[in-house]
N, CA, C and O atoms as a printed pandas DataFrame, in Angstrom:
     atom_number atom_name residue_name chain_id  residue_number  x_coord  y_coord  z_coord
0              1         N          MET        A               1  -64.591  -50.776  -20.840
1              2        CA          MET        A               1  -64.254  -49.815  -19.688
2              3         C          MET        A               1  -65.268  -48.759  -19.400
3              4         O          MET        A               1  -65.995  -48.382  -20.319
4              5         N          SER        A               2  -65.380  -48.263  -18.237
5              6        CA          SER        A               2  -66.365  -47.358  -18.062
6              7         C          SER        A               2  -65.823  -46.018  -18.406
7              8         O          SER        A               2  -64.603  -45.890  -18.499
8              9         N          LYS        A               3  -66.690  -44.907  -18.622
9             10        CA          LYS        A               3  -66.214  -43.606  -18.797
10            11         C          LYS        A               3  -65.237  -43.250  -17.732
11            12         O          LYS        A               3  -65.515  -43.411  -16.544
12            13         N          GLN        A               4  -64.053  -42.750  -18.151
13            14        CA          GLN        A               4  -62.964  -42.377  -17.122
14            15         C          GLN        A               4  -63.513  -41.367  -16.153
15            16         O          GLN        A               4  -63.232  -41.352  -14.954
16            17         N          LYS        A               5  -64.338  -40.501  -16.776
17            18        CA          LYS        A               5  -64.649  -39.334  -15.872
18            19         C          LYS        A               5  -65.798  -39.702  -14.905
19            20         O          LYS        A               5  -66.118  -38.892  -14.034
20            21         N          ASP        A               6  -66.362  -40.758  -15.007
21            22        CA          ASP        A               6  -67.306  -41.247  -13.854
22            23         C          ASP        A               6  -66.648  -42.320  -12.996
23            24         O          ASP        A               6  -67.357  -42.804  -12.114
24            25         N          LEU        A               7  -65.438  -42.750  -13.118
25            26        CA          LEU        A               7  -64.718  -43.605  -12.347
26            27         C          LEU        A               7  -64.415  -43.222  -10.966
27            28         O          LEU        A               7  -63.893  -42.131  -10.737
28            29         N          ASN        A               8  -64.692  -44.003  -10.077
29            30        CA          ASN        A               8  -64.131  -43.478   -8.647
30            31         C          ASN        A               8  -62.836  -44.325   -8.579
31            32         O          ASN        A               8  -62.498  -45.110   -9.466
32            33         N          PHE        A               9  -62.135  -44.085   -7.420
33            34        CA          PHE        A               9  -60.824  -44.541   -7.323
34            35         C          PHE        A               9  -60.847  -46.052   -7.109
35            36         O          PHE        A               9  -60.009  -46.723   -7.713
36            37         N          GLU        A              10  -61.711  -46.638   -6.321
37            38        CA          GLU        A              10  -61.730  -48.063   -6.333
38            39         C          GLU        A              10  -62.004  -48.841   -7.334
39            40         O          GLU        A              10  -61.583  -49.996   -7.400
40            41         N          VAL        A              11  -62.831  -48.221   -8.331
41            42        CA          VAL        A              11  -63.273  -48.995   -9.583
42            43         C          VAL        A              11  -61.974  -48.838  -10.675
43            44         O          VAL        A              11  -61.642  -49.734  -11.451
44            45         N          ALA        A              12  -61.445  -47.780  -10.591
45            46        CA          ALA        A              12  -60.222  -47.427  -11.456
46            47         C          ALA        A              12  -59.065  -48.593  -11.056
47            48         O          ALA        A              12  -58.530  -49.339  -11.876
48            49         N          MET        A              13  -58.862  -48.579   -9.913
49            50        CA          MET        A              13  -57.823  -49.406   -9.352
50            51         C          MET        A              13  -58.170  -50.891   -9.632
51            52         O          MET        A              13  -57.268  -51.674   -9.926
52            53         N          LYS        A              14  -59.271  -51.231   -9.558
53            54        CA          LYS        A              14  -59.770  -52.720   -9.721
54            55         C          LYS        A              14  -59.471  -52.975  -11.316
55            56         O          LYS        A              14  -58.841  -53.969  -11.676
56            57         N          GLN        A              15  -59.925  -52.094  -12.155
57            58        CA          GLN        A              15  -59.688  -52.124  -13.619
58            59         C          GLN        A              15  -58.229  -52.208  -13.947
59            60         O          GLN        A              15  -57.861  -52.938  -14.868
60            61         N          LEU        A              16  -57.291  -51.430  -13.175
61            62        CA          LEU        A              16  -55.960  -51.354  -13.383
62            63         C          LEU        A              16  -55.429  -52.711  -13.076
63            64         O          LEU        A              16  -54.640  -53.257  -13.848
64            65         N          GLU        A              17  -55.840  -53.281  -11.960
65            66        CA          GLU        A              17  -55.110  -54.658  -11.539
66            67         C          GLU        A              17  -55.573  -55.724  -12.637
67            68         O          GLU        A              17  -54.786  -56.572  -13.058
68            69         N          GLU        A              18  -56.872  -55.633  -13.066
69            70        CA          GLU        A              18  -57.185  -56.661  -14.187
70            71         C          GLU        A              18  -56.188  -56.430  -15.254
71            72         O          GLU        A              18  -55.533  -57.367  -15.711
72            73         N          ILE        A              19  -56.050  -55.207  -15.669
73            74        CA          ILE        A              19  -55.141  -55.117  -16.973
74            75         C          ILE        A              19  -53.795  -55.778  -16.656
75            76         O          ILE        A              19  -53.228  -56.574  -17.404
76            77         N          ALA        A              20  -53.302  -55.319  -15.348
77            78        CA          ALA        A              20  -51.822  -55.834  -15.081
78            79         C          ALA        A              20  -51.921  -57.395  -15.064
79            80         O          ALA        A              20  -50.929  -58.046  -15.395
80            81         N          ASN        A              21  -53.052  -58.009  -14.702
81            82        CA          ASN        A              21  -52.851  -59.391  -14.631
82            83         C          ASN        A              21  -52.974  -59.980  -16.091
83            84         O          ASN        A              21  -52.315  -60.970  -16.409
84            85         N          GLU        A              22  -53.799  -59.375  -16.940
85            86        CA          GLU        A              22  -53.915  -59.742  -18.264
86            87         C          GLU        A              22  -52.573  -59.699  -18.951
87            88         O          GLU        A              22  -52.275  -60.574  -19.764
88            89         N          LEU        A              23  -51.697  -58.643  -18.633
89            90        CA          LEU        A              23  -50.404  -58.280  -19.205
90            91         C          LEU        A              23  -49.292  -59.135  -18.754
91            92         O          LEU        A              23  -48.253  -59.312  -19.390
92            93         N          GLU        A              24  -49.604  -59.688  -17.528
93            94        CA          GLU        A              24  -48.457  -60.533  -16.851
94            95         C          GLU        A              24  -48.672  -61.958  -17.322
95            96         O          GLU        A              24  -47.808  -62.801  -17.082
96            97         N          LYS        A              25  -49.718  -62.254  -17.944
97            98        CA          LYS        A              25  -50.035  -63.616  -18.520
98            99         C          LYS        A              25  -49.192  -63.945  -19.618
99           100         O          LYS        A              25  -48.827  -65.104  -19.816
100          101         N          ASN        A              26  -48.831  -62.893  -20.416
101          102        CA          ASN        A              26  -48.286  -62.777  -21.649
102          103         C          ASN        A              26  -49.032  -63.763  -22.749
103          104         O          ASN        A              26  -48.439  -64.459  -23.573
104          105         N          GLU        A              27  -50.246  -63.682  -22.604
105          106        CA          GLU        A              27  -51.125  -64.401  -23.661
106          107         C          GLU        A              27  -51.762  -63.507  -24.812
107          108         O          GLU        A              27  -52.401  -64.001  -25.741
108          109         N          LEU        A              28  -51.544  -62.246  -24.675
109          110        CA          LEU        A              28  -52.039  -61.188  -25.533
110          111         C          LEU        A              28  -50.987  -61.103  -26.790
111          112         O          LEU        A              28  -49.777  -61.295  -26.665
112          113         N          ASP        A              29  -51.645  -60.786  -28.018
113          114        CA          ASP        A              29  -50.761  -60.474  -29.028
114          115         C          ASP        A              29  -50.319  -59.094  -28.953
115          116         O          ASP        A              29  -51.056  -58.356  -28.300
116          117         N          LEU        A              30  -49.230  -58.551  -29.501
117          118        CA          LEU        A              30  -48.685  -57.288  -29.392
118          119         C          LEU        A              30  -49.765  -56.175  -29.566
119          120         O          LEU        A              30  -49.864  -55.314  -28.691
120          121         N          ASP        A              31  -50.594  -56.157  -30.678
121          122        CA          ASP        A              31  -51.578  -55.112  -30.747
122          123         C          ASP        A              31  -52.476  -55.041  -29.466
123          124         O          ASP        A              31  -52.742  -53.959  -28.943
124          125         N          LYS        A              32  -52.923  -56.212  -28.992
125          126        CA          LYS        A              32  -53.746  -56.142  -27.853
126          127         C          LYS        A              32  -52.893  -55.861  -26.501
127          128         O          LYS        A              32  -53.478  -55.408  -25.518
128          129         N          ALA        A              33  -51.756  -56.085  -26.471
129          130        CA          ALA        A              33  -51.117  -55.757  -25.292
130          131         C          ALA        A              33  -50.795  -54.278  -25.150
131          132         O          ALA        A              33  -50.810  -53.661  -24.085
132          133         N          VAL        A              34  -50.479  -53.743  -26.441
133          134        CA          VAL        A              34  -50.302  -52.391  -26.413
134          135         C          VAL        A              34  -51.664  -51.468  -26.048
135          136         O          VAL        A              34  -51.663  -50.423  -25.397
136          137         N          GLU        A              35  -52.796  -52.129  -26.632
137          138        CA          GLU        A              35  -54.042  -51.400  -26.362
138          139         C          GLU        A              35  -54.199  -51.523  -24.907
139          140         O          GLU        A              35  -54.545  -50.532  -24.264
140          141         N          LYS        A              36  -53.971  -52.674  -24.313
141          142        CA          LYS        A              36  -54.216  -52.730  -22.721
142          143         C          LYS        A              36  -53.260  -51.783  -21.970
143          144         O          LYS        A              36  -53.688  -51.118  -21.026
144          145         N          PHE        A              37  -52.058  -51.712  -22.342
145          146        CA          PHE        A              37  -51.085  -50.826  -21.817
146          147         C          PHE        A              37  -51.556  -49.518  -21.791
147          148         O          PHE        A              37  -51.494  -48.860  -20.752
148          149         N          GLU        A              38  -52.016  -49.073  -22.812
149          150        CA          GLU        A              38  -52.574  -47.618  -23.100
150          151         C          GLU        A              38  -53.775  -47.231  -22.191
151          152         O          GLU        A              38  -53.965  -46.101  -21.742
152          153         N          GLU        A              39  -54.548  -48.306  -21.983
153          154        CA          GLU        A              39  -55.847  -48.291  -21.137
154          155         C          GLU        A              39  -55.382  -48.084  -19.538
155          156         O          GLU        A              39  -55.818  -47.294  -18.700
156          157         N          GLY        A              40  -54.311  -49.116  -19.439
157          158        CA          GLY        A              40  -53.650  -49.037  -18.034
158          159         C          GLY        A              40  -53.147  -47.752  -17.759
159          160         O          GLY        A              40  -53.383  -47.248  -16.661
160          161         N          MET        A              41  -52.403  -47.078  -18.709
161          162        CA          MET        A              41  -51.801  -45.727  -18.353
162          163         C          MET        A              41  -52.817  -44.697  -18.143
163          164         O          MET        A              41  -52.664  -43.826  -17.286
164          165         N          LYS        A              42  -53.831  -44.762  -18.883
165          166        CA          LYS        A              42  -54.949  -43.851  -18.701
166          167         C          LYS        A              42  -55.690  -43.956  -17.285
167          168         O          LYS        A              42  -56.061  -42.984  -16.627
168          169         N          LEU        A              43  -55.845  -45.321  -16.922
169          170        CA          LEU        A              43  -56.428  -45.502  -15.375
170          171         C          LEU        A              43  -55.351  -45.050  -14.506
171          172         O          LEU        A              43  -55.700  -44.361  -13.547
172          173         N          SER        A              44  -54.120  -45.299  -14.646
173          174        CA          SER        A              44  -53.120  -44.872  -13.886
174          175         C          SER        A              44  -53.163  -43.391  -13.562
175          176         O          SER        A              44  -53.018  -42.988  -12.408
176          177         N          LYS        A              45  -53.365  -42.585  -14.600
177          178        CA          LYS        A              45  -53.406  -41.079  -14.616
178          179         C          LYS        A              45  -54.593  -40.657  -13.957
179          180         O          LYS        A              45  -54.532  -39.677  -13.213
180          181         N          LYS        A              46  -55.573  -41.210  -14.113
181          182        CA          LYS        A              46  -57.021  -40.947  -13.550
182          183         C          LYS        A              46  -56.896  -41.365  -12.006
183          184         O          LYS        A              46  -57.496  -40.623  -11.229
184          185         N          CYS        A              47  -56.265  -42.348  -11.504
185          186        CA          CYS        A              47  -55.958  -42.685  -10.035
186          187         C          CYS        A              47  -55.202  -41.601   -9.609
187          188         O          CYS        A              47  -55.670  -40.966   -8.665
188          189         N          SER        A              48  -54.061  -41.211  -10.118
189          190        CA          SER        A              48  -53.231  -40.112   -9.597
190          191         C          SER        A              48  -54.109  -38.721   -9.358
191          192         O          SER        A              48  -54.130  -38.033   -8.337
192          193         N          GLU        A              49  -54.799  -38.521  -10.553
193          194        CA          GLU        A              49  -55.800  -37.321  -10.171
194          195         C          GLU        A              49  -56.688  -37.372   -9.033
195          196         O          GLU        A              49  -56.840  -36.438   -8.244
196          197         N          ILE        A              50  -57.218  -38.391   -8.978
197          198        CA          ILE        A              50  -58.271  -38.473   -7.851
198          199         C          ILE        A              50  -57.497  -38.395   -6.585
199          200         O          ILE        A              50  -58.005  -37.785   -5.644
200          201         N          LEU        A              51  -56.125  -39.036   -6.429
201          202        CA          LEU        A              51  -55.467  -38.986   -5.096
202          203         C          LEU        A              51  -55.017  -37.328   -4.964
203          204         O          LEU        A              51  -55.070  -36.735   -3.887
204          205         N          GLU        A              52  -54.683  -36.854   -5.908
205          206        CA          GLU        A              52  -54.059  -35.483   -5.791
206          207         C          GLU        A              52  -55.282  -34.593   -5.383
207          208         O          GLU        A              52  -55.159  -33.706   -4.538
208          209         N          ASN        A              53  -56.147  -34.790   -5.844
209          210        CA          ASN        A              53  -57.480  -34.039   -5.505
210          211         C          ASN        A              53  -57.986  -34.180   -4.213
211          212         O          ASN        A              53  -58.527  -33.207   -3.687
212          213         N          ALA        A              54  -57.882  -35.361   -3.554
213          214        CA          ALA        A              54  -58.307  -35.833   -2.231
214          215         C          ALA        A              54  -57.166  -35.032   -1.422
215          216         O          ALA        A              54  -57.527  -34.368   -0.451
216          217         N          GLU        A              55  -55.846  -35.066   -1.769
217          218        CA          GLU        A              55  -54.829  -34.546   -0.972
218          219         C          GLU        A              55  -55.048  -33.035   -0.665
219          220         O          GLU        A              55  -54.959  -32.497    0.439
220          221         N          LYS        A              56  -55.343  -32.474   -1.819
221          222        CA          LYS        A              56  -55.709  -30.861   -1.849
222          223         C          LYS        A              56  -56.645  -30.473   -0.890
223          224         O          LYS        A              56  -56.498  -29.511   -0.136
224          225         N          LYS        A              57  -57.744  -31.326   -0.922
225          226        CA          LYS        A              57  -58.913  -31.180   -0.166
226          227         C          LYS        A              57  -58.672  -31.243    1.326
227          228         O          LYS        A              57  -58.992  -30.357    2.118
228          229         N          ILE        A              58  -58.039  -32.445    1.643
229          230        CA          ILE        A              58  -57.374  -32.665    2.933
230          231         C          ILE        A              58  -56.532  -31.509    3.598
231          232         O          ILE        A              58  -56.609  -31.154    4.774
232          233         N          THR        A              59  -55.759  -31.022    2.670
233          234        CA          THR        A              59  -54.660  -29.832    2.993
234          235         C          THR        A              59  -55.625  -28.611    3.304
235          236         O          THR        A              59  -55.367  -27.876    4.257
236          237         N          ILE        A              60  -56.668  -28.408    2.550
237          238        CA          ILE        A              60  -57.367  -27.198    2.835
238          239         C          ILE        A              60  -58.223  -27.429    4.193
239          240         O          ILE        A              60  -58.446  -26.477    4.940
240          241         N          LEU        A              61  -58.615  -28.516    4.432
241          242        CA          LEU        A              61  -59.344  -28.740    5.689
242          243         C          LEU        A              61  -58.319  -28.634    6.980
243          244         O          LEU        A              61  -58.663  -28.031    7.996
244          245         N          ILE        A              62  -57.137  -29.219    6.863
245          246        CA          ILE        A              62  -56.202  -29.077    7.960
246          247         C          ILE        A              62  -55.541  -27.719    8.124
247          248         O          ILE        A              62  -55.132  -27.375    9.234
248          249         N          ASN        A              63  -55.418  -26.913    7.032
249          250        CA          ASN        A              63  -54.498  -25.741    7.118
250          251         C          ASN        A              63  -55.490  -24.649    7.636
251          252         O          ASN        A              63  -55.289  -23.555    7.108
252          253         N          ASP        A              64  -56.307  -24.675    8.358
253          254        CA          ASP        A              64  -57.094  -23.702    8.902
254          255         C          ASP        A              64  -56.121  -22.808    9.946
255          256         O          ASP        A              64  -56.137  -21.577    9.948
256          257         N          GLY        A              65  -55.319  -23.572   10.782
257          258        CA          GLY        A              65  -54.557  -22.845   11.673
258          259         C          GLY        A              65  -55.242  -22.342   13.039
259          260         O          GLY        A              65  -54.537  -21.773   13.871
260          261         N          LYS        A              66  -56.505  -22.532   13.255
261          262        CA          LYS        A              66  -57.103  -22.062   14.515
262          263         C          LYS        A              66  -57.985  -23.299   15.199
263          264         O          LYS        A              66  -58.881  -23.145   16.028
264          265         N          ASP        A              67  -57.594  -24.346   14.745
265          266        CA          ASP        A              67  -58.169  -25.650   15.404
266          267         C          ASP        A              67  -59.708  -25.794   14.775
267          268         O          ASP        A              67  -60.543  -26.607   15.171
268          269         N          ASN        A              68  -59.887  -24.864   13.753
269          270        CA          ASN        A              68  -61.434  -24.957   13.157
270          271         C          ASN        A              68  -61.146  -25.833   11.951
271          272         O          ASN        A              68  -60.130  -25.554   11.314
272          273         N          PHE        A              69  -61.847  -26.792   11.571
273          274        CA          PHE        A              69  -61.931  -27.537   10.386
274          275         C          PHE        A              69  -63.066  -27.019    9.407
275          276         O          PHE        A              69  -64.190  -27.520    9.377
276          277         N          ASN        A              70  -62.682  -26.036    8.664
277          278        CA          ASN        A              70  -63.686  -25.452    7.908
278          279         C          ASN        A              70  -63.617  -26.019    6.534
279          280         O          ASN        A              70  -62.576  -25.773    5.924
280          281         N          GLU        A              71  -64.459  -26.679    5.970
281          282        CA          GLU        A              71  -64.247  -27.155    4.460
282          283         C          GLU        A              71  -64.446  -26.013    3.551
283          284         O          GLU        A              71  -65.501  -25.378    3.578
284          285         N          GLU        A              72  -63.457  -25.712    2.726
285          286        CA          GLU        A              72  -63.689  -24.792    1.568
286          287         C          GLU        A              72  -63.872  -25.494    0.368
287          288         O          GLU        A              72  -63.412  -26.616    0.157
288          289         N          LYS        A              73  -64.652  -24.731   -0.546
289          290        CA          LYS        A              73  -64.903  -25.345   -1.876
290          291         C          LYS        A              73  -63.678  -25.481   -2.594
291          292         O          LYS        A              73  -62.966  -24.485   -2.728
292          293         N          PHE        A              74  -63.285  -26.744   -3.147
293          294        CA          PHE        A              74  -62.213  -26.967   -3.932
294          295         C          PHE        A              74  -62.671  -27.453   -5.426
295          296         O          PHE        A              74  -63.188  -28.539   -5.688
296          297         N          GLU        A              75  -62.425  -26.612   -6.161
297          298        CA          GLU        A              75  -62.816  -26.874   -7.624
298          299         C          GLU        A              75  -61.571  -27.479   -8.450
299          300         O          GLU        A              75  -60.454  -26.962   -8.475
300          301         N          THR        A              76  -61.884  -28.464   -9.013
301          302        CA          THR        A              76  -60.954  -29.311  -10.075
302          303         C          THR        A              76  -61.171  -28.893  -11.429
303          304         O          THR        A              76  -62.252  -28.423  -11.784
304          305         N          GLU        A              77  -60.186  -29.043  -12.211
305          306        CA          GLU        A              77  -60.261  -28.578  -13.534
306          307         C          GLU        A              77  -60.984  -29.594  -14.381
307          308         O          GLU        A              77  -61.161  -29.384  -15.581
């Protein structure tokens, strides 16, 4: 898996889908299944963070109130 810090949403979702498919096949031993599940949970959290940050940025753009769409700098942690 790529470093999560460098992942974009599409790549993370693709990796998450691949993990879900592997887990659905029921061909993994318990240790490997748990490892894949943990990896999937990390990817899921990363996707949620990316979406949350996008939503905040959109909110900043929309909430100008004067029909001006001024992008403000949005810093993530």
